[in-house]
Each structure stands twice: as structure tokens, then as C-alpha cells.
N, CA, C and O of each residue as an XYZ file, in Angstrom:
360
protein
N     144.621    188.493    149.060
C     144.606    187.082    149.385
C     146.000    186.503    149.157
O     146.632    186.761    148.133
N     146.454    185.738    150.099
C     147.772    185.122    150.016
C     147.838    184.118    148.878
O     146.853    183.448    148.567
N     148.999    184.021    148.266
C     149.170    183.072    147.164
C     148.992    181.635    147.631
O     148.614    180.779    146.831
N     149.253    181.346    148.900
C     149.066    179.992    149.422
C     147.577    179.671    149.528
O     147.160    178.546    149.251
N     146.784    180.652    149.925
C     145.337    180.451    150.000
C     144.756    180.372    148.588
O     143.898    179.536    148.306
N     145.229    181.247    147.713
C     144.715    181.288    146.342
C     144.988    179.968    145.606
O     144.156    179.521    144.816
N     146.131    179.351    145.856
C     146.524    178.101    145.191
C     146.410    176.900    146.122
O     147.063    175.879    145.907
N     145.585    177.021    147.151
C     145.524    176.016    148.195
C     145.193    174.617    147.669
O     145.853    173.649    148.046
N     144.197    174.499    146.818
C     143.797    173.172    146.335
C     144.935    172.492    145.590
O     145.190    171.304    145.788
N     145.615    173.240    144.737
C     146.721    172.680    143.966
C     147.884    172.276    144.877
O     148.484    171.217    144.694
N     148.195    173.123    145.854
C     149.300    172.828    146.769
C     148.967    171.629    147.656
O     149.822    170.781    147.911
N     147.721    171.566    148.121
C     147.325    170.422    148.947
C     147.360    169.125    148.147
O     147.756    168.083    148.670
N     146.953    169.181    146.895
C     147.018    167.982    146.049
C     148.464    167.507    145.899
O     148.742    166.309    145.950
N     149.372    168.454    145.716
C     150.794    168.074    145.593
C     151.310    167.462    146.876
O     152.029    166.463    146.843
N     150.951    168.052    148.017
C     151.442    167.512    149.286
C     150.839    166.136    149.568
O     151.498    165.280    150.158
N     149.607    165.921    149.155
C     148.998    164.590    149.338
C     149.704    163.550    148.472
O     149.911    162.415    148.902
N     150.071    163.938    147.255
C     150.831    163.005    146.403
C     152.176    162.680    147.045
O     152.614    161.530    147.036
N     152.821    163.693    147.595
C     154.101    163.463    148.280
C     153.902    162.537    149.469
O     154.712    161.641    149.708
N     152.830    162.752    150.210
C     152.510    161.860    151.331
C     152.324    160.424    150.863
O     152.776    159.490    151.525
N     151.662    160.245    149.730
C     151.496    158.912    149.166
C     152.824    158.286    148.776
O     153.044    157.091    148.972
N     153.704    159.107    148.222
C     155.035    158.608    147.864
C     155.808    158.187    149.114
O     156.487    157.161    149.111
N     155.703    158.977    150.175
C     156.389    158.628    151.423
C     155.829    157.348    152.025
O     156.575    156.517    152.543
N     154.514    157.195    151.955
C     153.894    155.960    152.450
C     154.394    154.756    151.652
O     154.610    153.683    152.215
N     154.576    154.932    150.357
C     155.098    153.849    149.519
C     156.524    153.489    149.920
O     156.895    152.316    149.914
N     157.318    154.492    150.266
C     158.685    154.217    150.730
C     158.638    153.441    152.041
O     159.393    152.488    152.229
N     157.762    153.844    152.936
C     157.638    153.149    154.218
C     157.254    151.680    153.993
O     157.823    150.778    154.607
N     156.286    151.458    153.107
C     155.888    150.073    152.795
C     157.045    149.295    152.181
O     157.269    148.134    152.523
N     157.772    149.930    151.282
C     158.898    149.259    150.631
C     159.961    148.861    151.656
O     160.521    147.767    151.588
N     160.230    149.750    152.593
C     161.212    149.429    153.629
C     160.717    148.295    154.521
O     161.475    147.389    154.870
N     159.451    148.354    154.882
C     158.881    147.312    155.740
C     158.849    145.965    155.036
O     158.987    144.924    155.678
N     158.668    145.977    153.719
C     158.575    144.736    152.950
C     159.936    144.215    152.502
O     160.019    143.136    151.915
N     160.999    144.962    152.770
C     162.325    144.518    152.359
C     162.574    144.640    150.871
O     163.324    143.850    150.297
N     161.948    145.624    150.241
C     162.121    145.859    148.804
C     163.589    146.148    148.505
O     164.319    146.689    149.336
N     163.990    145.778    147.315
C     165.383    145.985    146.896
C     165.776    147.459    147.055
O     164.990    148.365    146.778
N     167.005    147.667    147.506
C     167.442    149.026    147.844
C     167.438    149.968    146.642
O     167.171    151.157    146.809
N     167.722    149.482    145.452
C     167.729    150.386    144.300
C     166.317    150.915    144.014
O     166.158    152.058    143.587
N     165.305    150.093    144.246
C     163.922    150.550    144.069
C     163.558    151.589    145.129
O     162.878    152.572    144.837
N     164.011    151.364    146.350
C     163.753    152.324    147.432
C     164.468    153.638    147.140
O     163.900    154.714    147.329
N     165.698    153.552    146.684
C     166.446    154.769    146.348
C     165.753    155.556    145.237
O     165.717    156.786    145.271
N     165.213    154.854    144.268
C     164.480    155.515    143.188
C     163.264    156.244    143.745
O     162.984    157.375    143.348
N     162.547    155.612    144.655
C     161.387    156.241    145.280
C     161.795    157.462    146.101
O     161.113    158.487    146.077
N     162.888    157.352    146.814
C     163.378    158.472    147.625
C     163.738    159.648    146.717
O     163.406    160.794    147.021
N     164.411    159.367    145.611
C     164.772    160.422    144.665
C     163.518    161.094    144.098
O     163.492    162.309    143.900
N     162.483    160.295    143.841
C     161.235    160.858    143.327
C     160.588    161.782    144.346
O     160.071    162.838    143.983
N     160.611    161.398    145.613
C     160.054    162.256    146.666
C     160.853    163.549    146.776
O     160.291    164.635    146.920
N     162.158    163.413    146.707
C     162.994    164.620    146.782
C     162.649    165.575    145.641
O     162.529    166.781    145.857
N     162.492    165.051    144.447
C     162.116    165.882    143.308
C     160.751    166.525    143.495
O     160.557    167.691    143.153
N     159.810    165.767    144.037
C     158.463    166.299    144.264
C     158.481    167.406    145.307
O     157.817    168.428    145.138
N     159.234    167.214    146.379
C     159.333    168.242    147.419
C     160.038    169.471    146.865
O     159.628    170.598    147.143
N     161.077    169.272    146.096
C     161.783    170.395    145.496
C     160.858    171.169    144.551
O     160.887    172.399    144.528
N     160.054    170.466    143.785
C     159.096    171.127    142.903
C     158.083    171.943    143.680
O     157.739    173.054    143.277
N     157.598    171.401    144.795
C     156.670    172.129    145.656
C     157.340    173.374    146.233
O     156.754    174.456    146.248
N     158.567    173.208    146.703
C     159.312    174.350    147.240
C     159.455    175.442    146.190
O     159.219    176.615    146.481
N     159.833    175.073    144.987
C     160.031    176.067    143.933
C     158.735    176.763    143.545
O     158.730    177.957    143.245
N     157.641    176.019    143.553
C     156.350    176.636    143.223
C     155.952    177.669    144.273
O     155.577    178.791    143.934
N     156.034    177.290    145.550
C     155.665    178.221    146.618
C     156.654    179.383    146.665
O     156.251    180.530    146.857
N     157.935    179.098    146.494
C     158.946    180.148    146.511
C     158.744    181.133    145.369
O     158.843    182.342    145.574
N     158.465    180.640    144.182
C     158.239    181.531    143.047
C     157.073    182.467    143.283
O     157.159    183.664    143.007
N     155.980    181.920    143.795
C     154.822    182.763    144.103
C     155.147    183.741    145.223
O     154.724    184.897    145.189
N     155.896    183.276    146.211
C     156.296    184.156    147.324
C     157.129    185.322    146.806
O     156.888    186.475    147.165
N     158.098    185.021    145.971
C     158.945    186.087    145.425
C     158.122    187.093    144.634
O     158.338    188.300    144.738
N     157.191    186.599    143.854
C     156.359    187.502    143.057
C     155.499    188.393    143.949
O     155.462    189.611    143.776
N     154.807    187.770    144.906
C     153.849    188.522    145.719
C     154.499    189.345    146.819
O     154.093    190.481    147.062
N     155.499    188.787    147.485
C     156.046    189.443    148.677
C     157.368    190.163    148.440
O     157.879    190.823    149.344
N     157.923    190.046    147.251
C     159.165    190.769    146.942
C     158.936    191.673    145.736
O     159.018    192.895    145.859
N     158.652    191.094    144.579
C     158.535    191.888    143.355
C     157.404    192.909    143.429
O     157.555    194.037    142.959
N     156.275    192.523    144.015
C     155.125    193.424    144.053
C     155.022    194.225    145.346
O     154.078    194.995    145.522
N     155.982    194.052    146.250
C     155.965    194.776    147.528
C     156.442    196.205    147.318
O     157.562    196.442    146.864
N     155.578    197.148    147.655
C     155.898    198.565    147.443
C     156.839    199.123    148.505
O     157.609    200.046    148.238
N     156.773    198.562    149.704
C     157.596    199.100    150.804
C     158.993    198.496    150.753
O     159.160    197.281    150.859
N     159.992    199.352    150.590
C     161.375    198.920    150.443
C     161.860    198.115    151.650
O     162.526    197.094    151.479
N     161.540    198.554    152.848
C     162.004    197.854    154.052
C     161.425    196.439    154.126
O     162.128    195.496    154.488
N     160.158    196.297    153.787
C     159.521    194.973    153.806
C     160.137    194.097    152.726
O     160.407    192.919    152.960
N     160.358    194.660    151.555
C     160.956    193.915    150.441
C     162.343    193.401    150.831
O     162.673    192.244    150.570
N     163.153    194.261    151.456
C     164.497    193.844    151.879
C     164.429    192.725    152.913
O     165.226    191.787    152.872
N     163.478    192.823    153.840
C     163.327    191.781    154.854
C     162.941    190.460    154.200
O     163.466    189.411    154.574
N     162.035    190.496    153.235
C     161.612    189.275    152.546
C     162.758    188.661    151.748
O     162.906    187.440    151.716
N     163.560    189.489    151.112
C     164.730    188.982    150.384
C     165.675    188.286    151.352
O     166.178    187.202    151.059
N     165.918    188.901    152.502
C     166.793    188.294    153.509
C     166.225    186.958    153.986
O     166.973    186.004    154.196
N     164.905    186.889    154.157
C     164.276    185.627    154.572
C     164.464    184.544    153.514
O     164.744    183.392    153.846
N     164.313    184.908    152.253
C     164.475    183.933    151.171
C     165.922    183.464    151.081
O     166.177    182.276    150.885
N     166.853    184.373    151.220
C     168.272    184.004    151.191
C     168.588    183.035    152.348
O     169.298    182.048    152.155
N     168.066    183.316    153.526
C     168.288    182.418    154.674
C     167.685    181.041    154.406
O     168.293    180.019    154.723
N     166.498    181.021    153.826
C     165.865    179.756    153.476
C     166.721    178.974    152.489
O     166.960    177.781    152.677
N     167.180    179.641    151.445
C     168.011    178.967    150.439
C     169.308    178.457    151.052
O     169.769    177.367    150.710
N     169.892    179.225    151.942
C     171.126    178.766    152.609
C     170.863    177.500    153.398
O     171.649    176.555    153.332
N     169.764    177.467    154.146
C     169.476    176.274    154.959
C     169.130    175.090    154.066
O     169.453    173.949    154.399
N     168.486    175.344    152.951
C     168.084    174.267    152.037
C     169.281    173.679    151.305
O     169.325    172.476    151.047
N     170.238    174.511    150.974
C     171.376    174.058    150.165
C     172.532    173.518    150.979
O     173.492    172.997    150.411
N     172.464    173.627    152.275
C     173.574    173.102    153.088
C     173.180    171.856    153.829
O     173.994    171.287    154.557
């Protein structure tokens, strides 16, 4: 069973919270809320998304890299993770 399916309820709860945070930002922008408050909300969403990314990535590395018996598959997964990190960090 995939780690995403195994942890589905927890991951969906996190994404719903992030969705709620984004909706709050949208409301704040529509209401003309002070920019420092909006920036704080944006930073909170970024942190929440980063936390979600790290949780899924950690499980991915464990299941699809560390526990992968086939060397060729493991190397491909490492390359995929490196590409993901490059796109995320640039």
C-alpha cells in the first residue's frame, strides 16, 4: 500500500487546512485587510505547504528509495527527488 493511501486521512486534513488558510487570504485581500496581516497569512500558508511537502517527501524517500530493493528503480527515484528539490528551491 502506498504511503499516500496509508496516510490519506492525515494528508487530506492538512490540505483542507491549507485550503482554509488560502480562503482566508482571499477574503483578506477582498476586504482590504492591512498588508502586514496578509503577508503573515501568506507566510503561514507557505510554512504549511512546506510541512506537507516534507511529510510526503520523507515518506516517499523511506518507501521508494530506502526500502527499494532494485538499484535501478532506487536511482531513478533519487533522480526524481533531486529534480523536485531543484524546481522547489529555484
